[in-house]
C-alpha positions as CSV (number, residue, x, y, z in Angstrom):
1,X,-43.0,13.8,-41.4
2,X,-45.0,11.1,-39.6
3,X,-45.4,9.1,-42.8
4,X,-41.6,9.3,-43.4
5,X,-40.9,8.1,-39.9
6,X,-43.4,5.3,-40.4
7,X,-41.6,4.2,-43.6
8,X,-38.2,4.3,-41.9
9,X,-39.4,2.3,-38.9
10,X,-40.9,-0.3,-41.2
11,X,-37.6,-0.6,-43.0
12,X,-35.6,-0.9,-39.8
13,X,-37.9,-3.4,-38.1
14,X,-38.1,-5.5,-41.3
15,X,-34.3,-5.8,-41.2
16,X,-34.3,-6.6,-37.5
17,X,-37.0,-9.3,-38.0
18,X,-35.6,-10.4,-41.4
19,X,-39.1,-9.8,-42.9
20,X,-38.5,-10.1,-46.7
21,X,-42.2,-9.3,-47.6
22,X,-42.1,-5.9,-45.9
23,X,-38.7,-5.1,-47.4
24,X,-40.0,-5.9,-50.9
25,X,-42.8,-3.5,-50.2
26,X,-41.0,-0.6,-48.4
27,X,-37.8,-0.5,-50.6
28,X,-38.0,1.5,-53.8
29,X,-37.1,-0.4,-57.0
30,X,-34.0,1.8,-57.3
31,X,-32.9,1.2,-53.7
32,X,-29.1,1.2,-53.0
33,X,-27.3,0.5,-49.7
34,X,-23.9,2.1,-49.9
35,X,-21.4,1.4,-47.1
36,X,-17.7,1.7,-46.3
37,X,-16.5,-1.8,-45.5
38,X,-18.2,-5.2,-45.4
39,X,-17.4,-7.1,-42.3
40,X,-13.6,-7.5,-42.5
41,X,-13.3,-6.3,-46.1
42,X,-12.3,-2.7,-46.9
43,X,-13.7,-0.5,-49.6
44,X,-17.0,0.9,-50.7
45,X,-19.8,-1.7,-51.2
46,X,-23.0,-0.9,-53.1
47,X,-26.0,-3.3,-52.8
48,X,-29.1,-3.1,-54.9
49,X,-32.5,-3.9,-53.6
50,X,-32.2,-7.6,-54.6
51,X,-28.6,-7.8,-53.2
52,X,-29.8,-6.3,-49.9
53,X,-32.8,-8.6,-49.6
54,X,-30.6,-11.6,-50.3
55,X,-28.2,-10.5,-47.5
56,X,-31.2,-10.4,-45.2
57,X,-32.5,-13.7,-46.5
58,X,-29.2,-15.5,-46.0
59,X,-28.8,-13.9,-42.5
60,X,-25.7,-11.9,-43.3
61,X,-27.6,-8.8,-42.4
62,X,-30.3,-8.2,-39.8
63,X,-31.7,-10.3,-37.0
64,X,-30.9,-8.0,-34.1
65,X,-33.4,-5.5,-32.7
66,X,-32.2,-1.9,-32.9
67,X,-33.3,1.3,-31.2
68,X,-33.9,4.3,-33.4
69,X,-32.8,7.9,-32.6
70,X,-33.7,10.6,-35.2
71,X,-31.0,13.2,-35.5
72,X,-32.6,15.1,-38.4
73,X,-35.4,15.0,-41.0
74,X,-35.5,17.3,-43.9
75,X,-38.3,17.0,-46.5
76,X,-38.6,18.9,-49.7
77,X,-41.5,17.9,-51.9
78,X,-41.4,14.2,-52.5
79,X,-37.9,13.6,-51.1
80,X,-36.9,13.3,-47.4
81,X,-33.4,13.0,-46.0
82,X,-33.2,11.5,-42.6
83,X,-30.2,11.0,-40.3
84,X,-30.6,8.3,-37.7
85,X,-28.6,6.4,-35.1
86,X,-29.5,2.7,-34.9
87,X,-28.2,0.7,-32.0
88,X,-28.3,-3.0,-31.4
89,X,-26.5,-5.0,-28.7
90,X,-23.6,-5.6,-31.2
91,X,-23.4,-2.6,-33.5
92,X,-24.1,1.1,-33.9
93,X,-25.2,2.4,-37.3
94,X,-25.1,6.1,-38.1
95,X,-27.3,6.1,-41.3
96,X,-28.3,8.7,-43.9
97,X,-31.6,7.4,-45.3
98,X,-33.2,8.9,-48.3
99,X,-37.0,8.4,-48.8
100,X,-39.1,9.2,-51.8
101,X,-42.8,9.5,-52.1
102,X,-43.8,7.1,-54.9
103,X,-47.5,6.8,-55.8
104,X,-48.5,8.4,-52.5
105,X,-46.4,6.1,-50.4
106,X,-43.0,6.8,-48.8
107,X,-40.3,4.3,-49.8
108,X,-36.6,3.9,-48.9
109,X,-34.4,4.6,-52.0
110,X,-31.0,4.9,-50.3
111,X,-29.4,3.8,-47.0
112,X,-25.8,4.9,-46.3
113,X,-24.7,3.6,-43.0
114,X,-21.4,4.1,-41.1
115,X,-21.1,1.0,-38.9
116,X,-19.2,0.7,-35.6
117,X,-18.7,-2.2,-33.2
118,X,-19.9,-1.8,-29.6
């Protein structure tokens, strides 16, 4: 579980700091970010790894430090499902994050956030 938390914390901090190099490393090649709504737009939005990194690079995502509260972590074999609450000064994210162990390293393969304004 410690390695799963380390991967999640690297993912969150990389977004907060807009660290593209860490994101390239910690996100699985099949990564998807699935969210309901995109700023003022309604609907379901699915972002691939490259889409997500571009949103960070262009400063549409990320840039604000967030605290992490773990609600649950369930690991079965090489898959871990984690529910977290991430809170910045502007937003609160309730995220379901799925991690997979790929070549002995935990990587983020899915992030499904519910986002609320503070």
